[in-house]
N, C-alpha and C positions, 0 to 999 in steps of 0.2 A: 887274449889277454894266457900270455901263456896260463894258466890256470896255477895253482896251486898244484906243488909235486906230491904234494902226499895222493893225488886225486891218477890214478892211471887210465887217462881217457885216451883215447882214442883220437886220432888226428881229425882233421877238418870240420874244424866248432863251427862250422859253418856262419849260422848267423848265434851261433853262445858266448853269449857276450865278450869277451876277454879269453877267445880262447879253450875255453871247455872241447878241446877233441872230440865228441861225445859219435857214439855210432850212427852210421849212416841212417839208420829209419829213425832210431831216436832226435835227430839233423829234423830229417821232414816235417815227423811230428811238431816241433816245434814251431817249423818255418808256419807251417802251411796256416795263410788265414791270419796269421800273428801282424795287428796291426802297432803302428805306431803309439803311443803316448803323448798326446796333444800337451804342448804346456810353453815355459819359456827357455829366454838366450840373453849373456850381453857381458860383461863389463872383464877388468884388467892390467893392468900398465906396466912398465918394464921395470921389472920386482916395486913396485910399486901399483895397485888400483887406482884406475883413473877414475873421475868422476864424470868428466864428461860423456856418454855413451858414444858417442861419434868419429869415431878414427879417424885423423886425417890421410890416415894410410888409403883410405879408403873411399878416396873422392879424384877426380879428373879436374883434369879443363877440360872444362867445353867446346875451346878451338883446336882441339886438335883432333886429325885426320882417322877415320875409322879402319886400320890394315886389312886390306881383304883377309878370310881366310880359303886358304887352301881346299879343295877338295879332298874328303877322307876316302880312302881306299876302301872299298867292302872287306875285306881282311882283316882288318885292322884288332886288336885285341878290345874287351871286354871288361872292362873295372870289375871287378869283384870281390867274393869276402876270399881270394884266394890274393897271395900277394901283387901288387899294382905291376906295371910291365912298368921300363925304363927308361930314360927318357927325358920324365920328366924336371924342374929344375928345381935349387933348394930352395927352400923358404927364406927371403933375408932377413925378417923378422920373426923365425921360428920361437924365441926366447921371449917375445914380445908377449905383455900381462896385458895392453889395449884391448876394452870391447870390442867386440865385432856381432856388432848390430843387425847385420843381413846376412840371410841363408837363399841359396841356388839353388832349387828343387827343378829338375831335368822333366817338364813334358811328354819328352819324346825324344829316343834315340838321339844323345849329340855327339860331335867328335872335338876331345879335349887337345890344345894343343900346349907345345910346349916353349909359347911366347906369342906375344900377338902377332898376326901373321906370319907363325912360326907354322914347327913342323903336327902336323897333326899323329898324337902316338898313341889313342888310345878313345873308343868310344862309352862312353858314360850311360848307364839309364836312368829311366824316373824309378825304378826298386833296385835292391840287391836280394837278389834268392827271396824276393814276393815283399822285403819292406823296404818303404818308403825308402827314400833317399834326400836327405837335407846336406850340404856340407856348408861351413859358413863363408862369407867370401870375405876375405884378407886383403883384395887390392883391385883398382879399376883402371885404368885405363888404355886413351886412345880408344875406347869404346870398347873393351876387353871386359872381361870380368876374370880375375883369379881365384881359386877355390880351394881349399886345405882338399888335398888328396885322397880318398878313404884306402883304405887297406895300404897305407907306407906312410914312411915318416920321415916332417920336418921336406915338403914335398906341395906343389903351388897346381896346378891344372888349369888353361886360362880357357876360358870359353867365348867364344865370337860371339854376338849380340843373336838372340832366340831361340828358342828351347827351352826356355826356366822359367822359370817364373821365383821372382824375390818374394821369402816369408823374411817377417822380421825376425829376430831372436832378442832374447829379453835376460836370460843368467846364462850364466859361463862357471866355472868350476876351476880354482884353481887348485894345485899339489904342491907342497914344498915339501922335496924328499929329506932334505937335515934335519925337519922336525915332527917328521911325520903326522903334517897337519890339510887335510881337506876345507878348504872354505866357499863356499854357495855365495853367489853373487847375484843381484839383480838390478837391474838400471845402476850400473856401480858401485854399489852398496854391498858391504860384506851382511849377509842375513845369517850366517849360522855357520861353526868352524867342529871339523873334527875329527878325531887320533886313526890315524890309519894303520894301516900296514904294509909296505909296499916290496919293490921284489929285494932276495938277495941278494950279495953278491954275484957279480958274475952271470945277474939273469934282472939286473934295476930296471927298475920303472923307465921308460922311455924318457929324456927330455923332448922339453917345444911342444908346439901346439898343434893340440889333436879335437874332435872332436866327438859326439854322443850317436853309433854308428847306430844303434836302435839295442833293445829290449829283448831281452828270453827270456822264460820261466825257468829256473836252475833244473839242471838233469837230475841233482845226486841229492838226499840230504845234507853235503854233506857243509852244502852251499846256504844255507838254513833256513829254507823256505821261504826266500824272496828274488825277485825277480834279479836278472843281474841285467846290466848295462853291457855292453859291445861297444868300445872306441873304435878310432878310426888308425891307432895306430895296431903294429905288431913289434915282435920283440926284436930289439937290436940287433941280436948273435941269434936270428934262427936256430944255430948250433947249438948252443950253450940251454937248451928247455929241454926237458925229456921228451923222446919221439915221439910217445903219444899226445903229445902237445903241437907238435913241430905245426908250424900255416895259421894260428890258431894266433887270433886276435888279444890284445891286453882289454882288461873291463874291470867295472868297479861291481863289487859285489861282498856282499855277508857272507860268514861264516859259520861254522855249526859252533864258537865259543867265542868269547871275546882273550881270553888270553895272550893274544901277540902281536894284540892293537902299542903300535909305537916304535916294532921291532922291523926289520924287514928278513921275512921270512918268508912270501909266495913269490910267483914265477916271473914276476912282472906285474903283478895287476895291482889297484886296490882295495885293497880290505877293508872295511868302515863296518860299524853295529848297523842290525834289524832298524832299529826307528831311523839312523839318517840317513838306510840305505829306501824305509818309503819314501819318509819325506822328500826328498830326490826322485823318484819315482811320479811322484805326483805332481810336484814343480812342477822341475827341469825337463823341459820335450826334446827330443832324438830331434840332433844339426846345433844343437847347444856347443859351444866350442869350452874345453875343457884343456886349458895350460899343465905343463907341471916344469917345472924351476925347482933346483937347487935349495933356495929361501928370498921371503922376499927381503926388501931392503928393511921396512917395519913392520911389525902383524898387525892384521887386521884387529878391529877391537874388539870381534867376537873371538878372537885367541884368548 
């Protein structure tokens, strides 16, 4: 999360949900034995949340043959908290708020490809820095599965059959930048909305589909004493954030006060109230999709 400009943290906020670049020893303390919070995942359509939790884009034709997977060289990089390696395709539906209701959790090291039957680009592990990895499934084609790539913005990774299990997701978070609103959806229906603070000029909260990567305790009192959700997304312009936050992720977190809600004051992160964050932590499981848009075609009924 490029964390808020007011806090001079060191880089490598490894699991520090939103790019909290905390000192290495603190990061280690946060990661060791960290367990994901089990919960849910789901919905939203292109600028209007869909009631049908089964997006057609995730379906595939049963008669398609399965392109074979090329062997993956041992020397491929492993996707980690650091920026993901290049070569992965852009998400063609990056702004689509249709619910993503299934996630893929690797059960062993698996290769991620740039297309069905394409070139292997990196490995995915069951965990990232000790935290279990679940990625929303965005598409299925010819026996292959496309997931939202962690540690990258608006990118997909294609997985051949085997090596991962499918996890149901019932919840989804939609963030609207123009009206500074975060809405939690379950099974396609709006549950609750909150006013939020978002990224300042030049450090705008990245648009598009991403997901909750995991959670971590707050490293400093300024974060309001509530756990932080790190997202799969990173700053669109890594050079725009303070040097101490480079390499960090976008996150959802609270703040010491709520005076700046409804304003663009963060380093790209999504900041909401303590009560709202606690509710999301209790209800929405890691792996759940998050979509950031400028504004929905119609405000949710909870707005």
